[in-house]
C-alpha positions as a Python dict, from the first residue, in 0.01 Angstrom:
ca = {
    (1, 'X'): (0, 0, 0),
    (2, 'X'): (14, 4, 378),
    (3, 'X'): (362, -47, 529),
    (4, 'X'): (233, -324, 758),
    (5, 'X'): (145, -537, 453),
    (6, 'X'): (502, -500, 328),
    (7, 'X'): (636, -587, 674),
    (8, 'X'): (422, -901, 710),
    (9, 'X'): (522, -1012, 361),
    (10, 'X'): (888, -966, 465),
    (11, 'X'): (832, -1187, 770),
    (12, 'X'): (713, -1475, 553),
    (13, 'X'): (967, -1422, 276),
    (14, 'X'): (1262, -1394, 519),
    (15, 'X'): (1144, -1712, 690),
    (16, 'X'): (1119, -1895, 359),
    (17, 'X'): (1459, -1755, 260),
    (18, 'X'): (1626, -1889, 574),
    (19, 'X'): (1470, -2233, 517),
    (20, 'X'): (1612, -2249, 164),
    (21, 'X'): (1949, -2118, 282),
    (22, 'X'): (1961, -2412, 523),
    (23, 'X'): (1879, -2655, 241),
    (24, 'X'): (2141, -2494, 19),
    (25, 'X'): (2415, -2501, 281),
    (26, 'X'): (2365, -2870, 361),
    (27, 'X'): (2519, -2985, 34),
    (28, 'X'): (2875, -2862, 38),
    (29, 'X'): (3072, -2543, 70),
    (30, 'X'): (2866, -2271, 242),
    (31, 'X'): (3067, -1995, 74),
    (32, 'X'): (2974, -2128, -271),
    (33, 'X'): (2612, -2157, -156),
    (34, 'X'): (2619, -1796, -32),
    (35, 'X'): (2759, -1678, -365),
    (36, 'X'): (2481, -1856, -557),
    (37, 'X'): (2228, -1702, -316),
    (38, 'X'): (2370, -1352, -363),
    (39, 'X'): (2383, -1394, -743),
    (40, 'X'): (2018, -1504, -755),
    (41, 'X'): (1922, -1221, -522),
    (42, 'X'): (2114, -973, -740),
    (43, 'X'): (1935, -1080, -1058),
    (44, 'X'): (1594, -1073, -889),
    (45, 'X'): (1673, -735, -729),
    (46, 'X'): (1775, -584, -1066),
    (47, 'X'): (1465, -714, -1244),
    (48, 'X'): (1219, -620, -970),
    (49, 'X'): (1397, -291, -907),
    (50, 'X'): (1381, -197, -1276),
    (51, 'X'): (1009, -272, -1276),
    (52, 'X'): (938, -58, -969),
    (53, 'X'): (1163, 224, -1094),
    (54, 'X'): (970, 224, -1422),
    (55, 'X'): (653, 283, -1218),
    (56, 'X'): (788, 547, -976),
    (57, 'X'): (1087, 710, -1147),
    (58, 'X'): (1456, 723, -1064),
    (59, 'X'): (1502, 958, -771),
    (60, 'X'): (1833, 909, -590),
    (61, 'X'): (2074, 1117, -384),
    (62, 'X'): (2441, 1088, -296),
    (63, 'X'): (2338, 979, 56),
    (64, 'X'): (2122, 702, -86),
    (65, 'X'): (2414, 573, -290),
    (66, 'X'): (2667, 602, -6),
    (67, 'X'): (2448, 438, 258),
    (68, 'X'): (2328, 175, 11),
    (69, 'X'): (2688, 70, -55),
    (70, 'X'): (2771, 48, 316),
    (71, 'X'): (2449, -146, 385),
    (72, 'X'): (2517, -378, 93),
    (73, 'X'): (2866, -456, 220),
    (74, 'X'): (2728, -526, 569),
    (75, 'X'): (2461, -752, 415),
    (76, 'X'): (2722, -942, 210),
    (77, 'X'): (2941, -1009, 513),
    (78, 'X'): (2637, -1105, 724),
    (79, 'X'): (2514, -1340, 450),
    (80, 'X'): (2845, -1523, 432),
    (81, 'X'): (2859, -1553, 812),
    (82, 'X'): (2498, -1676, 816),
    (83, 'X'): (2580, -1947, 561),
    (84, 'X'): (2882, -2055, 766),
    (85, 'X'): (2675, -2067, 1087),
    (86, 'X'): (2373, -2241, 937),
    (87, 'X'): (2585, -2528, 811),
    (88, 'X'): (2675, -2607, 1174),
    (89, 'X'): (2367, -2503, 1370),
    (90, 'X'): (2002, -2606, 1368),
    (91, 'X'): (1777, -2352, 1197),
    (92, 'X'): (1553, -2342, 1505),
    (93, 'X'): (1841, -2219, 1724),
    (94, 'X'): (2032, -2001, 1480),
    (95, 'X'): (1747, -1791, 1348),
    (96, 'X'): (1635, -1662, 1690),
    (97, 'X'): (1990, -1558, 1772),
    (98, 'X'): (2041, -1389, 1435),
    (99, 'X'): (1705, -1218, 1485),
    (100, 'X'): (1865, -1014, 1760),
    (101, 'X'): (1956, -786, 1470),
    (102, 'X'): (1615, -636, 1531),
    (103, 'X'): (1737, -501, 1864),
    (104, 'X'): (2032, -335, 1692),
    (105, 'X'): (1795, -173, 1441),
    (106, 'X'): (1563, -50, 1718),
    (107, 'X'): (1853, 100, 1914),
    (108, 'X'): (1992, 269, 1601),
    (109, 'X'): (1646, 399, 1507),
    (110, 'X'): (1586, 545, 1852),
    (111, 'X'): (1938, 691, 1872),
    (112, 'X'): (1980, 839, 1524),
    (113, 'X'): (1628, 885, 1388),
    (114, 'X'): (1464, 974, 1718),
    (115, 'X'): (1213, 693, 1669),
    (116, 'X'): (960, 666, 1947),
    (117, 'X'): (1055, 461, 2251),
    (118, 'X'): (776, 428, 2502),
    (119, 'X'): (688, 172, 2767),
    (120, 'X'): (495, -46, 2522),
    (121, 'X'): (780, -58, 2269),
    (122, 'X'): (1036, -121, 2545),
    (123, 'X'): (819, -406, 2677),
    (124, 'X'): (800, -553, 2324),
    (125, 'X'): (1179, -538, 2293),
    (126, 'X'): (1223, -707, 2632),
    (127, 'X'): (970, -978, 2544),
    (128, 'X'): (1145, -1031, 2209),
    (129, 'X'): (1477, -1078, 2386),
    (130, 'X'): (1318, -1325, 2628),
    (131, 'X'): (1155, -1519, 2343),
    (132, 'X'): (1483, -1533, 2152),
    (133, 'X'): (1658, -1662, 2465),
    (134, 'X'): (1388, -1927, 2520),
    (135, 'X'): (1391, -2040, 2155),
    (136, 'X'): (1767, -2057, 2125),
    (137, 'X'): (1817, -2240, 2456),
    (138, 'X'): (1539, -2494, 2419),
    (139, 'X'): (1614, -2867, 2437),
}
């Protein structure tokens, strides 16, 4: 399957996820809500992962394990912080600010993976920053 199809599916699923996180965090302790979220994600990840591994095989390296653990810890901390923030902030303002994570990923990709950075990509990054500013500072 083409990577763009996966990426577009992620856009919709991450948007839906953030909507349900907001609903979940409105009814009490955001830490408890984040733990329920992570538990549900864990179960779904194990089931879906097992299915896809059965189709493609188990091919893993020490680097994959090490970086997966570090990324998982970063995701856990970010998830808890997101739940704490979303309880206090409107979804329409919080999500654009949190979406600045894309800029971090672009910078890391260009720096460490030598991803392409040309005028068009730089313009897209600048426009994304402007749009995030406009969305998060609107009325």
